[in-house]
C-alpha positions in Angstrom: -28.1 -68.8 -82.6 -26.4 -65.8 -82.0 -23.8 -65.7 -79.3 -24.7 -63.5 -76.1 -22.9 -60.3 -76.3 -20.6 -59.5 -73.2 -22.1 -57.0 -70.6 -21.0 -53.8 -71.2 -19.1 -53.0 -68.0 -18.8 -49.1 -65.8 -15.3 -47.7 -66.9 -13.5 -48.0 -63.4 -14.5 -51.9 -63.6 -11.0 -54.1 -64.8 -11.8 -57.5 -65.9 -9.0 -59.8 -64.9 -8.8 -63.7 -64.1 -9.9 -65.9 -61.2 -6.4 -67.3 -60.7 -5.5 -63.1 -60.1 -7.7 -63.2 -57.0 -5.6 -63.7 -54.0 -7.7 -66.2 -51.3 -10.0 -67.5 -53.8 -8.4 -71.0 -54.5 -8.7 -71.0 -50.2 -12.6 -69.7 -49.9 -15.5 -71.7 -49.5 -17.7 -70.2 -52.1 -20.8 -72.7 -51.9 -21.9 -70.7 -48.7 -21.8 -67.8 -50.5 -24.1 -69.1 -52.9 -26.0 -70.5 -49.7 -26.4 -66.5 -48.6 -27.4 -65.9 -52.0 -30.3 -67.9 -51.8 -32.1 -65.7 -49.4 -32.5 -63.4 -52.6 -34.3 -66.6 -54.3 -38.1 -65.3 -54.8 -37.8 -61.8 -53.4 -36.7 -60.2 -56.7 -37.7 -56.6 -55.3 -34.7 -57.3 -52.9 -32.1 -57.2 -55.5 -33.1 -53.2 -56.2 -30.7 -51.5 -59.2 -27.9 -49.9 -59.7 -27.7 -50.9 -63.6 -25.0 -53.1 -63.3 -24.8 -55.7 -66.1 -26.0 -59.0 -65.8 -28.1 -58.2 -62.6 -31.4 -57.6 -64.1 -34.4 -59.4 -62.5 -35.1 -62.2 -65.1 -31.1 -62.9 -65.3 -31.0 -63.2 -61.2 -34.5 -65.4 -61.3 -32.4 -67.5 -64.1 -29.6 -67.9 -61.8 -31.7 -69.0 -58.8 -32.9 -72.3 -60.8 -29.4 -72.7 -61.4 -28.1 -72.6 -57.5 -31.1 -75.2 -56.8 -28.8 -77.8 -58.4 -26.4 -80.5 -56.1 -23.1 -79.8 -58.0 -22.8 -76.6 -56.5 -22.7 -77.3 -52.5 -19.1 -78.0 -52.7 -16.3 -75.8 -52.4 -15.1 -77.3 -55.7 -18.5 -77.1 -57.2 -19.1 -73.5 -56.4 -15.8 -72.6 -57.4 -16.0 -74.2 -60.6 -19.4 -72.7 -61.2 -18.2 -68.9 -60.4 -15.6 -69.8 -63.2 -17.7 -70.6 -65.8 -20.6 -68.8 -65.2 -19.5 -65.2 -64.0 -16.7 -63.1 -65.4 -14.5 -61.0 -62.7 -14.2 -56.9 -62.8 -12.0 -55.8 -60.6 -13.0 -52.0 -59.3 -10.1 -50.2 -60.4 -10.7 -47.2 -57.3 -8.7 -48.2 -53.9 -11.0 -49.6 -51.6 -11.2 -49.4 -47.7 -13.4 -51.8 -45.3 -14.5 -51.2 -41.8 -16.8 -54.1 -39.6 -20.0 -54.0 -38.1 -22.1 -56.2 -35.8 -25.1 -56.6 -34.0 -25.2 -55.2 -30.4 -26.9 -57.0 -27.3 -27.7 -54.8 -24.7 -29.8 -55.0 -21.7 -33.0 -52.7 -22.0 -36.4 -52.0 -20.5 -39.8 -51.6 -22.3 -40.6 -48.8 -19.5 -38.7 -45.5 -18.4 -37.1 -46.4 -14.8 -34.5 -44.2 -12.9 -31.5 -46.8 -14.2 -32.9 -47.5 -18.0 -33.7 -43.7 -19.4 -32.1 -43.1 -22.6 -34.9 -44.1 -25.4 -34.3 -45.7 -29.0 -37.6 -43.7 -31.0 -40.0 -45.1 -33.5 -40.5 -42.7 -36.6 -42.2 -40.0 -36.2 -45.4 -40.3 -38.4 -45.0 -38.3 -42.3 -41.0 -38.9 -42.2 -40.1 -40.0 -45.8 -37.2 -40.1 -48.0 -36.3 -36.6 -50.3 -36.3 -37.8 -53.7 -35.4 -35.5 -56.7 -39.4 -35.4 -57.4 -40.6 -33.9 -54.2 -37.4 -32.0 -53.0 -38.3 -28.7 -51.5 -36.2 -26.3 -53.7 -34.5 -24.3 -50.9 -33.5 -27.5 -49.2 -29.7 -28.3 -49.6 -28.9 -31.5 -51.3 -27.4 -33.8 -48.2 -31.0 -33.9 -47.2 -31.8 -37.2 -47.1 -35.4 -37.0 -45.2 -38.1 -34.9 -44.4 -41.8 -34.6 -42.7 -44.5 -34.4 -44.8 -47.2 -32.2 -43.5 -50.1 -30.4 -44.8 -48.0 -27.1 -45.8 -45.5 -29.5 -47.6 -42.2 -31.0 -45.9 -40.6 -29.6 -43.0 -36.8 -31.1 -41.7 -36.8 -32.5 -38.7 -34.7 -31.9 -35.8 -31.1 -32.6 -35.7 -29.5 -35.1 -33.1 -28.8 -32.4 -30.5 -32.2 -30.9 -30.9 -33.8 -34.5 -30.2 -31.4 -35.3 -27.8 -32.6 -32.1 -26.0 -36.3 -32.8 -26.0 -37.8 -32.0 -29.4 -39.6 -35.0 -29.9 -40.1 -35.7 -26.5 -44.3 -34.8 -26.4 -45.1 -36.9 -29.7 -44.4 -40.5 -27.2 -42.1 -42.0 -29.8 -40.2 -44.0 -27.1 -39.9 -47.6 -28.4 -37.5 -48.8 -25.7 -35.4 -47.7 -23.4 -31.6 -47.9 -22.5 -29.4 -47.6 -19.4 -26.0 -46.8 -21.4 -25.7 -42.9 -23.7 -22.7 -44.9 -25.1 -24.8 -48.0 -26.1 -27.6 -46.1 -27.5 -25.2 -44.0 -30.2 -23.3 -47.3 -31.1 -26.6 -49.5 -31.6 -27.4 -45.8 -34.0 -24.5 -46.1 -35.9 -24.6 -50.0 -36.4 -28.8 -49.7 -37.0 -29.7 -52.6 -35.4 -29.5 -54.7 -32.2 -30.8 -57.4 -30.1 -32.2 -56.3 -26.2 -32.7 -58.6 -23.8 -35.4 -57.1 -21.3 -36.2 -57.1 -18.0 -39.4 -58.2 -18.2 -37.2 -61.5 -19.6 -37.9 -61.3 -23.3 -35.8 -60.5 -26.2 -36.7 -57.8 -28.7 -34.5 -56.8 -32.1 -34.7 -53.5 -33.6 -33.8 -52.0 -36.6 -33.8 -48.9 -38.6 -37.1 -47.7 -39.7 -35.9 -44.0 -40.9 -33.9 -41.3 -40.4 -33.5 -37.5 -39.4 -32.2 -36.7 -42.8 -29.5 -34.9 -41.8 -25.5 -36.3 -42.9 -23.3 -38.2 -41.0 -20.2 -37.2 -39.1 -17.5 -39.9 -37.6 -17.0 -38.2 -34.6 -13.8 -40.6 -34.1 -12.8 -38.7 -37.2 -13.5 -35.7 -35.2 -11.5 -36.6 -32.4 -8.9 -37.3 -34.6 -9.0 -33.8 -36.3 -8.9 -31.9 -32.5 -5.3 -33.5 -31.5 -7.0 -36.2 -28.9 -5.7 -39.4 -30.7 -4.2 -41.0 -34.0 -6.4 -43.0 -36.2 -5.9 -46.4 -34.7 -6.3 -44.7 -30.9 -10.4 -44.9 -32.2 -11.3 -48.1 -33.4 -15.2 -49.1 -31.8 -13.4 -49.8 -28.3 -11.3 -46.8 -27.9 -13.7 -44.6 -28.9 -16.1 -45.9 -26.3 -13.3 -45.7 -24.0 -12.6 -42.1 -24.8 -16.3 -41.2 -24.1 -16.3 -43.2 -20.9 -13.3 -41.4 -19.9 -15.5 -38.0 -20.8 -18.4 -37.8 -19.8 -18.7 -34.5 -19.8 -17.5 -33.7 -23.3 -19.7 -36.9 -24.5 -23.2 -35.7 -25.3 -21.9 -32.1 -27.3 -19.5 -34.9 -29.4 -22.5 -37.0 -30.0 -24.7 -33.8 -31.0 -22.0 -32.6 -33.9 -23.3 -36.2 -35.5 -26.3 -34.7 -36.5 -27.9 -38.2 -38.4 -30.2 -39.6 -35.8 -32.0 -43.1 -36.9 -35.5 -44.2 -35.7 -36.1 -47.8 -35.2 -39.1 -50.1 -35.3 -39.3 -53.6 -33.4 -38.4 -56.1 -36.0 -40.4 -59.1 -36.2 -39.8 -60.9 -39.6 -36.6 -62.8 -38.2 -35.9 -65.6 -35.4 -34.1 -65.3 -32.6 -31.6 -67.6 -34.4 -31.1 -65.6 -37.7 -29.2 -62.2 -38.2 -30.3 -58.7 -38.1 -32.2 -57.9 -41.0 -30.6 -55.7 -43.2 -31.4 -52.8 -46.4 -32.3 -55.7 -48.9 -35.0 -57.0 -46.3 -32.8 -60.6 -45.2 -31.6 -61.5 -42.7 -27.4 -60.8 -42.4 -25.4 -63.6 -42.7 -21.9 -63.0 -40.5 -18.8 -63.1 -42.7 -20.7 -63.3 -46.5 -22.8 -60.0 -45.7 -21.8 -56.9 -47.1 -22.6 -53.4 -46.8 -22.2 -51.4 -49.8 -23.3 -47.8 -51.4 -26.3 -49.0 -53.6 -26.0 -46.2 -56.1 -22.9 -48.4 -57.4 -24.0 -52.0 -56.4 -26.8 -53.5 -56.6 -28.4 -55.4 -53.5 -27.7 -59.4 -54.3 -24.3 -58.4 -55.7 -21.3 -61.5 -55.5 -18.2 -59.1 -54.1 -14.8 -60.6 -53.7 -13.8 -58.8 -51.0 -9.2 -59.0 -50.3 -8.4 -57.0 -47.3 -5.2 -56.8 -44.3 -6.9 -57.6 -41.4 -6.9 -61.5 -40.3 -9.7 -64.2 -41.0 -11.0 -64.8 -37.5 -12.0 -67.9 -38.6 -9.2 -68.8 -40.4 -5.9 -68.6 -38.6 -2.7 -67.2 -39.8 -5.1 -65.9 -42.8 -5.9 -63.1 -44.5 -9.3 -62.1 -44.9 -10.3 -62.9 -48.5 -13.9 -64.0 -49.2 -16.9 -64.1 -51.9 -19.6 -61.6 -49.9 -22.9 -61.1 -50.9 -24.4 -56.8 -51.0 -27.3 -57.0 -48.9 -27.2 -53.8 -46.9 -25.9 -50.2 -46.0 -25.1 -47.6 -44.3 -24.9 -43.7 -43.6 -21.2 -43.7 -43.6 -21.1 -46.3 -46.7 -20.3 -44.1 -49.9 -18.2 -44.7 -52.5 -17.8 -47.2 -55.1 -15.0 -49.4 -53.1 -16.2 -48.7 -49.8 -17.8 -51.9 -48.1 -18.6 -53.1 -44.3 -18.2 -56.4 -43.2 -21.3 -58.0 -41.0 -19.3 -59.7 -38.3 -22.1 -61.2 -36.1 -23.7 -60.3 -32.7 -22.4 -59.5 -29.2 -19.8 -58.3 -27.6 -17.1 -60.8 -29.4 -18.0 -60.1 -32.7 -18.3 -55.7 -31.3 -14.3 -56.8 -30.6 -13.9 -57.8 -34.2 -15.5 -55.0 -35.8 -13.8 -52.2 -34.3 -10.4 -53.6 -35.5 -11.3 -53.7 -38.9 -10.7 -50.2 -40.7 -8.2 -51.5 -43.7 -7.7 -50.7 -47.1 -9.1 -53.1 -49.6 -9.6 -54.8 -53.1 -13.1 -54.7 -54.5 -13.8 -57.3 -57.2 -17.3 -57.8 -58.4 -18.3 -61.2 -60.2 -20.7 -59.9 -63.2 -23.1 -63.2 -64.4 -23.2 -64.2 -67.8 -26.2 -64.5 -69.5 -27.9 -67.4 -67.7 -29.4 -69.9 -69.2 -32.2 -72.7 -66.8 -32.3 -76.5 -67.8 -30.6 -79.5 -67.5 -27.2 -77.9 -69.7 -27.1 -74.9 -67.5 -26.6 -77.4 -64.9 -24.4 -79.4 -66.3 -21.9 -77.3 -69.1 
C-alpha cells in the first residue's frame, strides 16, 4: 500500500513540533475534542477554505475515531493530536479580541422606556456573490435587496437610525439603551430577559452589506484617547459620557445587523455561531472563513491571563466555528468567553497579539487500528 502523501499547506504555514507550543502540555485538549464533536453528523457546518485534511470525508473519519473512549482523558487526547495531526504555525503576526453574549432587559412591545429596536431581516435581503454582483457596485458591499428590477442597496446604519425601515414593521424586540443595542450589533447575539417574564435569544440573520468600521478606532484617530482607553468598558463609558456625540458616531459604522429569534439552542447552550452550532465559552473561535474552515483546530497563544487558570497566560486549543464583520485576515481571531456582565468585562479586556497554530489532520482511517495505533 502506498504511503499517504503529506498534505500541501499554504506558504504562510510553517511546520513546527508540538513541543514548541508554549502551554500545550497544560491544556485540556479532550475538551476541545468535545467541542469538535458538535460538528459530527453535520458536515455542512464545516464550510470550505481548501485547507488540506479538512475535507468532509477525512472529517467524517475523524468523527468516527474520536468516539473512542481513549481520548476522553487529557493524556489520551494529547497523544491523539500529536500522532494524528501536524502542527503548522501561521507565520504572520496574529491578533485576538474577545466577544461575549450580552444579557439585557427587553420588551416585545414598544413603550416609553423600551424604544430602541432590534430589526428582523428585510424581505429580499441576500448576500452578493461574484455571480450576482451589479457591475456598478463597489466590491466592499456584501449584501443587497433583490427587487423586481434587480438588486438595490440597503440603507446604512445612519439611514436606518433615521427611520429608513420604519414603515416595514421589522421590529423584533425593543431595548431601553441604544448603547446596549449597539454592542449587541457588534457581538451578533444576545440573551434577552423580557418584561413578560420570558427569555428570548436573538442571533445574526443578515446585514446591510456596508463595511464595518470600529468606532473605538475612530475615537483614537481623533485624539479622544489611546487604544487602551477604548476597551469595551472604556468605549461604553465614553458613549455614556458623550450622549450628544453618540448617535453620529454610531452612524459612522455603516454596517447594520439584522436579527432573528434563535429557537434551536436551549437556555443552557451558548449562542449559535456562523457554523450553525452553539458556541462554547473558552473553546469557540471566530475566524475569517476565507482562510480557515469551520471545524479547524487552532492553538492560540496570547499574552493575557487565562481567566480559568490563575498565573498562566492564555494558551488553548480552540475550534473555529464563528466569524464576524471585523474578523478579517489569516491570523485574526475572536475568542468567545461566555454570557453576561462578567463575560463582557473579560471580553472587553482582550486586545492582544497572538500566535496561531493550525493542527492539520493526517489522512484518517476508521476501525480498531485507528483507535489504538
